[in-house]
C-alpha positions as a Markdown table, in Angstrom:
| # | Residue | x | y | z |
|---|---|---|---|---|
| 1 | Met | 13.7 | -14.0 | -39.3 |
| 2 | Leu | 14.7 | -11.2 | -41.7 |
| 3 | Asn | 13.7 | -13.3 | -44.7 |
| 4 | Phe | 10.3 | -13.8 | -43.1 |
| 5 | Met | 9.9 | -10.1 | -42.8 |
| 6 | Ile | 11.4 | -9.1 | -46.2 |
| 7 | Lys | 9.2 | -11.2 | -48.5 |
| 8 | Pro | 5.8 | -9.6 | -47.5 |
| 9 | Phe | 7.3 | -6.2 | -48.0 |
| 10 | Leu | 8.7 | -7.0 | -51.5 |
| 11 | Arg | 5.4 | -8.5 | -52.5 |
| 12 | Ser | 3.4 | -5.5 | -51.4 |
| 13 | Gly | 5.6 | -3.1 | -53.4 |
| 14 | Cys | 6.9 | -1.3 | -50.3 |
| 15 | Asn | 9.6 | 1.3 | -51.2 |
| 16 | Phe | 13.2 | 0.4 | -50.2 |
| 17 | Ser | 13.8 | 3.4 | -47.9 |
| 18 | Arg | 10.9 | 2.4 | -45.7 |
| 19 | Phe | 12.2 | -1.1 | -45.7 |
| 20 | Lys | 15.7 | 0.1 | -44.6 |
| 21 | Phe | 14.0 | 2.0 | -41.7 |
| 22 | Leu | 12.2 | -1.2 | -40.6 |
| 23 | Ile | 15.5 | -3.1 | -40.6 |
| 24 | Lys | 17.2 | -0.4 | -38.4 |
| 25 | Thr | 14.3 | -0.4 | -36.1 |
| 26 | Val | 14.4 | -4.2 | -35.7 |
| 27 | Arg | 18.2 | -4.1 | -35.0 |
| 28 | Phe | 17.7 | -1.3 | -32.5 |
| 29 | Glu | 14.9 | -3.0 | -30.6 |
| 30 | Thr | 16.9 | -6.3 | -30.6 |
| 31 | His | 19.9 | -4.5 | -29.1 |
| 32 | Asp | 17.7 | -2.7 | -26.6 |
| 33 | Val | 16.1 | -6.0 | -25.4 |
| 34 | Thr | 19.5 | -7.6 | -25.0 |
| 35 | Asn | 20.7 | -4.7 | -22.9 |
| 36 | Lys | 17.5 | -4.8 | -20.8 |
| 37 | Arg | 17.9 | -8.5 | -20.1 |
| 38 | Phe | 21.5 | -7.9 | -19.0 |
| 39 | Leu | 20.5 | -5.1 | -16.7 |
| 40 | Met | 17.6 | -7.1 | -15.2 |
| 41 | Thr | 20.0 | -10.0 | -14.5 |
| 42 | Ala | 22.6 | -7.7 | -12.9 |
| 43 | Thr | 20.1 | -5.9 | -10.6 |
| 44 | Ser | 17.6 | -8.6 | -9.8 |
| 45 | Ser | 19.3 | -9.5 | -6.5 |
| 46 | Thr | 19.4 | -5.9 | -5.3 |
| 47 | Ser | 16.0 | -4.6 | -6.3 |
| 48 | Phe | 13.8 | -7.5 | -5.3 |
| 49 | Leu | 12.0 | -5.6 | -2.6 |
| 50 | Ser | 11.1 | -2.6 | -4.7 |
| 51 | Lys | 9.7 | -4.7 | -7.6 |
| 52 | Gln | 7.3 | -6.8 | -5.6 |
| 53 | Arg | 4.6 | -4.2 | -4.9 |
| 54 | Pro | 1.4 | -5.2 | -6.8 |
| 55 | Asn | -0.3 | -2.5 | -8.9 |
| 56 | Lys | -3.4 | -1.3 | -7.1 |
| 57 | Lys | -6.4 | -1.7 | -9.3 |
| 58 | Lys | -7.6 | 1.8 | -10.0 |
| 59 | Ser | -11.1 | 2.5 | -11.4 |
| 60 | Lys | -10.5 | 2.9 | -15.0 |
| 61 | Lys | -12.3 | 5.4 | -17.2 |
| 62 | Val | -15.3 | 3.6 | -18.7 |
| 63 | Gln | -16.8 | 4.5 | -22.0 |
| 64 | Gln | -20.2 | 6.1 | -21.3 |
| 65 | Phe | -22.9 | 4.2 | -23.2 |
| 66 | Thr | -25.7 | 6.2 | -21.7 |
| 67 | Ser | -26.6 | 9.8 | -21.1 |
| 68 | Ile | -27.5 | 9.3 | -17.5 |
| 69 | Pro | -25.9 | 11.6 | -14.9 |
| 70 | Met | -22.9 | 10.3 | -13.1 |
| 71 | Phe | -21.5 | 11.2 | -9.7 |
| 72 | Lys | -18.2 | 10.7 | -7.9 |
| 73 | Val | -17.3 | 9.0 | -4.7 |
| 74 | Lys | -13.7 | 9.5 | -3.5 |
| 75 | Ala | -11.9 | 7.9 | -0.5 |
| 76 | Tyr | -8.8 | 9.1 | 1.4 |
| 77 | Ala | -6.7 | 7.7 | 4.2 |
| 78 | Thr | -5.2 | 10.8 | 6.0 |
| 79 | Ala | -4.1 | 9.6 | 9.4 |
| 80 | Asp | -3.7 | 6.6 | 11.7 |
| 81 | Tyr | -6.7 | 7.5 | 13.9 |
| 82 | Tyr | -9.6 | 10.0 | 13.9 |
| 83 | Asp | -11.2 | 11.4 | 17.1 |
| 84 | Leu | -14.7 | 11.1 | 15.7 |
| 85 | Glu | -16.4 | 12.9 | 18.7 |
| 86 | Asn | -14.3 | 16.0 | 18.2 |
| 87 | Ile | -14.6 | 15.8 | 14.4 |
| 88 | Lys | -18.4 | 15.8 | 14.8 |
| 89 | Ile | -18.3 | 18.8 | 17.1 |
| 90 | Ser | -16.0 | 20.8 | 14.8 |
| 91 | Ile | -18.1 | 20.1 | 11.7 |
| 92 | Leu | -21.4 | 20.8 | 13.3 |
| 93 | Asn | -20.1 | 24.0 | 14.8 |
| 94 | Ser | -19.4 | 25.2 | 11.2 |
| 95 | Glu | -23.3 | 25.3 | 10.9 |
| 96 | Ala | -23.0 | 24.1 | 7.3 |
| 97 | Tyr | -23.4 | 20.3 | 8.0 |
| 98 | Glu | -25.6 | 18.1 | 10.1 |
| 99 | Ser | -25.2 | 14.6 | 11.5 |
| 100 | Val | -27.0 | 11.6 | 9.8 |
| 101 | Thr | -28.1 | 8.5 | 11.6 |
| 102 | Val | -27.6 | 5.4 | 9.5 |
| 103 | Pro | -30.4 | 3.0 | 10.3 |
| 104 | Asn | -29.6 | -0.6 | 11.5 |
| 105 | Ser | -25.9 | 0.2 | 11.8 |
| 106 | Glu | -25.4 | -0.3 | 15.6 |
| 107 | Glu | -23.1 | -3.3 | 15.1 |
| 108 | Ala | -20.9 | -1.6 | 12.5 |
| 109 | Asn | -17.4 | -0.4 | 13.2 |
| 110 | Glu | -17.1 | 3.1 | 14.6 |
| 111 | Phe | -18.0 | 5.7 | 12.0 |
| 112 | Leu | -19.6 | 9.1 | 11.5 |
| 113 | Cys | -21.9 | 10.1 | 8.7 |
| 114 | Ile | -22.7 | 13.8 | 8.0 |
| 115 | Lys | -24.3 | 15.7 | 5.1 |
| 116 | Pro | -24.5 | 19.4 | 4.1 |
| 117 | Lys | -27.5 | 21.3 | 5.4 |
| 118 | Tyr | -28.1 | 23.1 | 2.2 |
| 119 | Glu | -28.6 | 21.7 | -1.3 |
| 120 | Gln | -26.7 | 23.0 | -4.3 |
| 121 | Val | -28.6 | 24.5 | -7.3 |
| 122 | Asn | -30.2 | 21.8 | -9.3 |
| 123 | Glu | -28.9 | 19.1 | -7.0 |
| 124 | Ile | -30.3 | 15.7 | -7.9 |
| 125 | Glu | -28.2 | 13.5 | -5.8 |
| 126 | Pro | -27.6 | 13.9 | -2.0 |
| 127 | Arg | -24.1 | 14.4 | -0.6 |
| 128 | His | -22.7 | 12.4 | 2.3 |
| 129 | Ile | -19.4 | 12.0 | 4.1 |
| 130 | Phe | -18.4 | 8.9 | 6.0 |
| 131 | Phe | -15.6 | 9.1 | 8.6 |
| 132 | Phe | -14.0 | 5.9 | 9.9 |
| 133 | Glu | -12.1 | 5.7 | 13.2 |
| 134 | Asp | -9.0 | 4.2 | 11.5 |
| 135 | Gly | -8.3 | 7.5 | 9.7 |
| 136 | Ser | -10.2 | 7.1 | 6.5 |
| 137 | Val | -12.9 | 9.4 | 5.0 |
| 138 | Val | -15.2 | 8.8 | 2.0 |
| 139 | Phe | -16.9 | 11.7 | 0.1 |
| 140 | Trp | -20.1 | 11.0 | -1.9 |
| 141 | Asn | -20.8 | 13.7 | -4.6 |
| 142 | Leu | -18.8 | 16.5 | -3.0 |
| 143 | Ser | -16.8 | 19.0 | -5.0 |
| 144 | Asn | -13.0 | 19.2 | -4.8 |
| 145 | Glu | -13.4 | 22.5 | -2.8 |
| 146 | Glu | -15.7 | 20.9 | -0.2 |
| 147 | Glu | -13.3 | 17.9 | 0.1 |
| 148 | Arg | -10.4 | 20.2 | 0.8 |
| 149 | Phe | -12.4 | 22.2 | 3.3 |
| 150 | Ile | -13.4 | 19.1 | 5.3 |
| 151 | Leu | -9.8 | 17.7 | 5.2 |
| 152 | Glu | -8.4 | 20.9 | 6.6 |
| 153 | Leu | -11.1 | 21.1 | 9.2 |
| 154 | Ile | -10.5 | 17.6 | 10.6 |
| 155 | Glu | -6.6 | 17.8 | 10.5 |
| 156 | Lys | -6.4 | 18.9 | 14.1 |
| 157 | His | -8.3 | 15.8 | 15.2 |
| 158 | Glu | -6.0 | 13.4 | 13.5 |
| 159 | Glu | -3.3 | 11.2 | 15.1 |
| 160 | Asn | -0.1 | 10.8 | 13.0 |
| 161 | Thr | -1.2 | 12.7 | 9.9 |
| 162 | Tyr | 0.1 | 11.3 | 6.6 |
| 163 | Asp | 1.9 | 13.3 | 3.9 |
| 164 | Ser | -0.6 | 15.1 | 1.6 |
| 165 | Glu | 1.1 | 13.8 | -1.6 |
| 166 | Ile | 0.8 | 10.2 | -0.5 |
| 167 | Val | -2.8 | 10.7 | 0.6 |
| 168 | Glu | -3.7 | 12.0 | -2.8 |
| 169 | Glu | -1.7 | 9.3 | -4.6 |
| 170 | Glu | -3.3 | 6.5 | -2.7 |
| 171 | Ser | -6.9 | 7.8 | -3.0 |
| 172 | Glu | -9.7 | 5.9 | -4.7 |
| 173 | Val | -12.3 | 7.3 | -7.1 |
| 174 | Ile | -15.4 | 5.5 | -8.4 |
| 175 | Asn | -18.3 | 6.8 | -10.4 |
| 176 | Tyr | -21.9 | 6.0 | -9.4 |
| 177 | Ser | -25.4 | 6.8 | -10.5 |
| 178 | Arg | -29.1 | 5.7 | -10.0 |
| 179 | Leu | -30.9 | 2.8 | -11.7 |
| 180 | Lys | -33.9 | 5.0 | -12.1 |
| 181 | Phe | -32.1 | 7.0 | -14.7 |
| 182 | Leu | -31.8 | 3.9 | -16.9 |
| 183 | Phe | -35.6 | 3.8 | -17.2 |
| 184 | Met | -35.9 | 7.2 | -18.7 |
| 185 | Asp | -37.1 | 7.4 | -22.3 |
| 186 | Asp | -34.2 | 9.5 | -23.5 |
| 187 | Val | -31.5 | 7.1 | -22.3 |
| 188 | Lys | -29.6 | 5.1 | -24.8 |
| 189 | Lys | -29.7 | 1.4 | -23.9 |
| 190 | Asp | -28.2 | -1.7 | -25.4 |
| 191 | Glu | -31.5 | -2.7 | -26.9 |
| 192 | Ala | -35.1 | -2.7 | -26.0 |
| 193 | Ala | -36.0 | -5.1 | -23.2 |
| 194 | Asp | -38.0 | -8.2 | -24.1 |
| 195 | Ala | -41.7 | -7.8 | -23.9 |
| 196 | Thr | -41.9 | -11.0 | -21.9 |
| 197 | Ile | -39.8 | -9.6 | -19.1 |
| 198 | Pro | -41.7 | -6.5 | -17.8 |
| 199 | Asn | -40.1 | -3.8 | -15.6 |
| 200 | Leu | -36.6 | -4.6 | -16.8 |
| 201 | Val | -34.1 | -2.7 | -18.9 |
| 202 | Lys | -31.2 | -4.2 | -20.8 |
| 203 | Phe | -28.0 | -2.3 | -20.0 |
| 204 | Lys | -24.4 | -3.5 | -20.8 |
| 205 | Gly | -25.6 | -7.0 | -21.5 |
| 206 | Leu | -27.6 | -7.3 | -18.3 |
| 207 | Tyr | -31.3 | -7.2 | -17.6 |
| 208 | Leu | -31.8 | -4.8 | -14.6 |
| 209 | Asp | -34.7 | -3.7 | -12.4 |
| 210 | Asp | -34.7 | -0.6 | -10.3 |
| 211 | Lys | -35.0 | -2.6 | -7.0 |
| 212 | Thr | -31.5 | -3.9 | -6.5 |
| 213 | Thr | -28.3 | -2.0 | -6.3 |
| 214 | Lys | -25.6 | -3.1 | -8.8 |
| 215 | Phe | -21.9 | -2.8 | -9.3 |
| 216 | Ile | -21.4 | -3.0 | -13.1 |
| 217 | Asp | -18.3 | -2.3 | -15.1 |
| 218 | Asn | -16.4 | -0.4 | -12.3 |
| 219 | Gln | -19.5 | 1.7 | -11.6 |
| 220 | Ile | -22.1 | 1.7 | -8.9 |
| 221 | Tyr | -25.9 | 1.9 | -9.7 |
| 222 | Phe | -28.1 | 2.5 | -6.7 |
| 223 | Ser | -31.7 | 1.3 | -6.4 |
| 224 | Glu | -34.4 | 3.4 | -4.8 |
| 225 | Ser | -34.5 | 1.2 | -1.7 |
| 226 | Thr | -35.0 | 2.7 | 1.7 |
| 227 | Asp | -31.6 | 1.4 | 3.0 |
| 228 | His | -29.4 | 3.3 | 0.5 |
| 229 | Leu | -27.4 | 4.8 | 3.3 |
| 230 | Leu | -26.4 | 1.3 | 4.5 |
| 231 | Glu | -25.4 | 0.5 | 0.9 |
| 232 | Lys | -23.3 | 3.6 | 0.8 |
| 233 | Tyr | -21.8 | 2.5 | 4.1 |
| 234 | Ala | -20.9 | -0.9 | 2.7 |
| 235 | Phe | -19.2 | 0.6 | -0.4 |
| 236 | Ser | -17.5 | 3.2 | 1.8 |
| 237 | Asp | -16.2 | 0.5 | 4.1 |
| 238 | Ala | -14.5 | -1.3 | 1.2 |
| 239 | Met | -13.0 | 1.9 | -0.2 |
| 240 | Ala | -11.7 | 3.0 | 3.1 |
| 241 | Leu | -10.0 | -0.4 | 3.6 |
| 242 | Ser | -8.4 | -0.1 | 0.1 |
| 243 | Val | -6.9 | 3.4 | 0.7 |
| 244 | Lys | -5.7 | 2.4 | 4.1 |
| 245 | Leu | -3.9 | -0.6 | 2.6 |
| 246 | Gly | -2.5 | 1.7 | 0.0 |
| 247 | Ile | -0.9 | 3.8 | 2.7 |
| 248 | Trp | 0.7 | 0.8 | 4.3 |
| 249 | Glu | 1.9 | -0.4 | 0.9 |
| 250 | Lys | 3.6 | 2.9 | 0.5 |
| 251 | Asn | 5.2 | 2.7 | 3.9 |
| 252 | Leu | 6.6 | -0.7 | 3.0 |
| 253 | Asp | 7.9 | 0.7 | -0.2 |
| 254 | Lys | 9.8 | 3.4 | 1.7 |
| 255 | Phe | 11.1 | 0.8 | 4.2 |
| 256 | Ser | 12.3 | -1.4 | 1.3 |
| 257 | Glu | 14.1 | 1.4 | -0.3 |
| 258 | Lys | 15.7 | 2.2 | 3.0 |
| 259 | Ile | 17.2 | -1.2 | 3.5 |
| 260 | Glu | 17.8 | -2.1 | -0.2 |
| 261 | Tyr | 21.5 | -1.3 | 0.1 |
| 262 | Ile | 22.0 | -4.0 | 2.8 |
| 263 | Ser | 21.4 | -6.9 | 0.4 |
| 264 | Asp | 23.7 | -5.3 | -2.1 |
| 265 | Asp | 26.5 | -4.9 | 0.5 |
| 266 | Met | 26.0 | -8.6 | 1.5 |
| 267 | Arg | 26.3 | -9.7 | -2.1 |
| 268 | Arg | 29.5 | -7.7 | -2.6 |
| 269 | Gly | 31.0 | -9.0 | 0.7 |
| 270 | Lys | 31.2 | -5.6 | 2.3 |
| 271 | Asn | 31.1 | -5.1 | 6.1 |
| 272 | Leu | 27.7 | -4.3 | 7.5 |
| 273 | Lys | 27.4 | -0.8 | 8.9 |
| 274 | Leu | 24.3 | -1.5 | 11.0 |
| 275 | Lys | 24.2 | -1.8 | 14.7 |
| 276 | Leu | 22.1 | -4.2 | 16.7 |
| 277 | Glu | 20.0 | -1.4 | 18.1 |
| 278 | Glu | 19.1 | -0.2 | 14.5 |
| 279 | Ile | 18.1 | -3.7 | 13.5 |
| 280 | Leu | 15.8 | -4.1 | 16.5 |
| 281 | Lys | 14.3 | -0.7 | 15.6 |
| 282 | Tyr | 13.6 | -1.9 | 12.0 |
| 283 | Leu | 12.1 | -5.2 | 13.3 |
| 284 | Gly | 9.8 | -3.1 | 15.5 |
| 285 | Glu | 8.6 | -1.2 | 12.4 |
| 286 | Leu | 8.0 | -4.4 | 10.5 |
| 287 | Phe | 6.0 | -6.0 | 13.3 |
| 288 | Thr | 3.9 | -2.9 | 13.7 |
| 289 | Met | 3.0 | -3.2 | 10.0 |
| 290 | Arg | 2.2 | -6.9 | 10.4 |
| 291 | His | 0.0 | -6.2 | 13.5 |
| 292 | Val | -2.0 | -3.6 | 11.6 |
| 293 | Ile | -2.6 | -5.8 | 8.6 |
| 294 | Ser | -3.1 | -9.1 | 10.3 |
| 295 | Leu | -4.6 | -8.4 | 13.7 |
| 296 | His | -6.0 | -4.9 | 13.9 |
| 297 | Ser | -8.2 | -4.6 | 10.7 |
| 298 | Asn | -10.4 | -6.5 | 8.3 |
| 299 | Phe | -7.9 | -6.9 | 5.4 |
| 300 | Leu | -8.1 | -10.7 | 5.6 |
| 301 | Asp | -11.8 | -11.4 | 6.2 |
| 302 | Thr | -15.3 | -9.9 | 6.0 |
| 303 | Pro | -16.4 | -7.8 | 9.0 |
| 304 | Asp | -18.9 | -9.5 | 11.3 |
| 305 | Phe | -21.4 | -6.7 | 10.5 |
| 306 | Tyr | -22.2 | -8.3 | 7.1 |
| 307 | Trp | -22.6 | -11.9 | 8.2 |
| 308 | Asp | -26.4 | -11.7 | 8.6 |
| 309 | Arg | -26.8 | -9.0 | 5.9 |
| 310 | Glu | -26.5 | -11.0 | 2.7 |
| 311 | Lys | -27.4 | -8.1 | 0.4 |
| 312 | Leu | -24.8 | -5.7 | 2.0 |
| 313 | Glu | -22.2 | -8.4 | 2.1 |
| 314 | Asn | -22.6 | -9.0 | -1.6 |
| 315 | Leu | -22.1 | -5.3 | -2.4 |
| 316 | Tyr | -19.1 | -5.1 | 0.0 |
| 317 | Ser | -17.5 | -8.3 | -1.5 |
| 318 | Gln | -17.9 | -7.0 | -5.1 |
| 319 | Leu | -16.0 | -3.8 | -4.4 |
| 320 | Tyr | -13.5 | -5.6 | -2.2 |
| 321 | Ser | -12.8 | -8.0 | -5.1 |
| 322 | His | -12.7 | -5.2 | -7.6 |
| 323 | Leu | -10.0 | -3.3 | -5.6 |
| 324 | Ser | -7.9 | -6.5 | -5.3 |
| 325 | Ile | -7.7 | -6.1 | -1.5 |
| 326 | Ala | -7.1 | -9.8 | -0.9 |
| 327 | Lys | -4.4 | -10.2 | -3.5 |
| 328 | Arg | -2.7 | -7.0 | -2.4 |
| 329 | Thr | -2.8 | -8.1 | 1.2 |
| 330 | Arg | -1.3 | -11.5 | 0.4 |
| 331 | Leu | 1.6 | -9.9 | -1.6 |
| 332 | Tyr | 2.1 | -7.3 | 1.1 |
| 333 | Asn | 2.5 | -10.0 | 3.7 |
| 334 | Glu | 5.0 | -11.9 | 1.4 |
| 335 | Arg | 7.1 | -8.7 | 1.0 |
| 336 | Leu | 6.8 | -8.1 | 4.7 |
| 337 | Asn | 8.0 | -11.6 | 5.5 |
| 338 | His | 11.0 | -11.1 | 3.2 |
| 339 | Cys | 12.0 | -8.0 | 5.1 |
| 340 | Ile | 11.6 | -9.6 | 8.4 |
| 341 | Asn | 13.7 | -12.6 | 7.4 |
| 342 | Leu | 16.4 | -10.3 | 6.2 |
| 343 | Met | 16.4 | -8.4 | 9.5 |
| 344 | Glu | 16.4 | -11.7 | 11.4 |
| 345 | Ile | 19.5 | -12.8 | 9.5 |
| 346 | Leu | 21.3 | -9.6 | 10.2 |
| 347 | Lys | 20.4 | -9.8 | 13.9 |
| 348 | Gln | 21.7 | -13.3 | 14.1 |
| 349 | His | 24.9 | -12.3 | 12.3 |
| 350 | Leu | 25.6 | -9.4 | 14.7 |
| 351 | Thr | 24.7 | -11.4 | 17.7 |
| 352 | Asp | 27.1 | -14.2 | 16.7 |
| 353 | Lys | 29.7 | -11.6 | 15.9 |
| 354 | Asn | 29.3 | -10.1 | 19.4 |
| 355 | Ser | 29.3 | -13.5 | 21.0 |
| 356 | Thr | 32.6 | -14.4 | 19.2 |
| 357 | Arg | 34.2 | -11.2 | 20.4 |
| 358 | Leu | 33.1 | -11.9 | 23.9 |
| 359 | Glu | 34.4 | -15.4 | 23.8 |
| 360 | Trp | 37.9 | -14.1 | 22.8 |
| 361 | Ile | 37.8 | -11.7 | 25.6 |
| 362 | Ile | 37.0 | -14.5 | 28.0 |
| 363 | Ile | 39.8 | -16.6 | 26.5 |
| 364 | Gly | 42.3 | -13.7 | 26.9 |
| 365 | Leu | 41.3 | -13.2 | 30.6 |
| 366 | Ile | 41.7 | -17.0 | 31.3 |
| 367 | Ala | 45.1 | -17.0 | 29.6 |
| 368 | Leu | 46.1 | -14.0 | 31.7 |
| 369 | Glu | 45.0 | -15.7 | 34.9 |
| 370 | Val | 46.9 | -18.9 | 33.9 |
| 371 | Leu | 50.1 | -16.8 | 33.3 |
| 372 | Ile | 49.8 | -15.1 | 36.7 |
| 373 | Ala | 49.2 | -18.4 | 38.4 |
| 374 | Leu | 52.4 | -19.9 | 36.8 |
| 375 | Gly | 54.4 | -16.9 | 37.9 |
| 376 | Val | 55.3 | -16.0 | 34.4 |
| 377 | Phe | 54.9 | -12.3 | 35.1 |
| 378 | Asp | 57.2 | -12.6 | 38.2 |
| 379 | Phe | 59.8 | -14.3 | 36.0 |
| 380 | Ile | 59.5 | -11.6 | 33.4 |
| 381 | Lys | 59.8 | -8.9 | 36.1 |
| 382 | Asn | 63.0 | -10.5 | 37.6 |
| 383 | Phe | 64.5 | -11.2 | 34.2 |
| 384 | Ser | 63.9 | -7.6 | 33.2 |
| 385 | Lys | 65.5 | -6.3 | 36.4 |
| 386 | Cys | 68.6 | -8.5 | 36.0 |
| 387 | Leu | 68.9 | -7.4 | 32.3 |
| 388 | Ile | 68.8 | -3.8 | 33.3 |
| 389 | Glu | 71.4 | -4.3 | 36.0 |
| 390 | Tyr | 73.7 | -6.2 | 33.7 |
| 391 | Thr | 73.3 | -3.4 | 31.1 |
| 392 | Asn | 74.2 | -0.8 | 33.6 |
| 393 | Asn | 77.2 | -2.6 | 34.9 |
| 394 | Thr | 78.5 | -3.2 | 31.4 |
| 395 | Phe | 78.1 | 0.4 | 30.6 |
| 396 | Lys | 80.1 | 1.5 | 33.7 |
| 397 | Lys | 83.0 | -0.9 | 33.0 |
| 398 | Asn | 83.3 | 0.3 | 29.4 |
| 399 | Lys | 83.2 | 3.9 | 30.6 |
């Protein structure tokens, strides 16, 4: 391998000092890789749980090929449950916001949509906030200050509020804009649209019109259709699902760290320090997580609301796929099953241990009963009495 690397350097006239530096670097990296392999082998059995969490697909920063204005949509999951009715009352009482009725959304899951009463200076994109009953909120084109104000305002109407650091860490941010900006004359496009295809613009390799909302290269481009609020709801629904899943992934991470020492103790042959009551408590936590993911939410399938709304279902599915919700849910369930299996093994072990101890107690009681029935204790009693008398008589004679 070294000969293969040396010859190109000698032919290119590379100085010898630089060559020596390269050789040292290769040796260091080879030694480092060997050490890493050894450490991975030694710790693989004890860190299985902590390594299995999939990376959540975050919206990466995309190079801006155009000069069109971009806006931000951000989603948070802050609690297990929102009291939407009281949230609505509190926000409307602030007299800075008003409720918005989203048309044709009667069959959707429980949610609340509001918007600011007053527009900002030079505001070209409306601001909206979507609250979902499962404890998620999505902000469209709101500043960081407005987001913090709303989050503080609704905190008293939350059930089981999450830690603020985790909420921020698991949040989702996506950029969005309007297709109409692509048709402006001063916008830089890929190239001019074909004359044979009227009313279209070529953008990022695609021919687009201004009639259909698109999700392109991790960004949303809204059309000027009249149902843009429903489209915002569909995107908000997917983002709210993703941040909620992120919170449960974080909870499973914490649980995995909490029980990681158990598998290590088992590998080393140490006595388990857990009690049966603790294991049952852990199993309760795990089954609660499974209930939320598998039975109480739409992590595994498309909500019924989109079944007869093909356009909205397509937008929802695109963002659902982009956020890797299906893959993350599958891996989450695999890790959850691993934890449950471990707890079931420990439960069975402690149950068998308790059963064995109980069996020995029963055997001891039976043996005691047999000894009593045979008169063994009476014999021992009489023998002890005779032995004491003999000892006393012997002592008196010697005296």
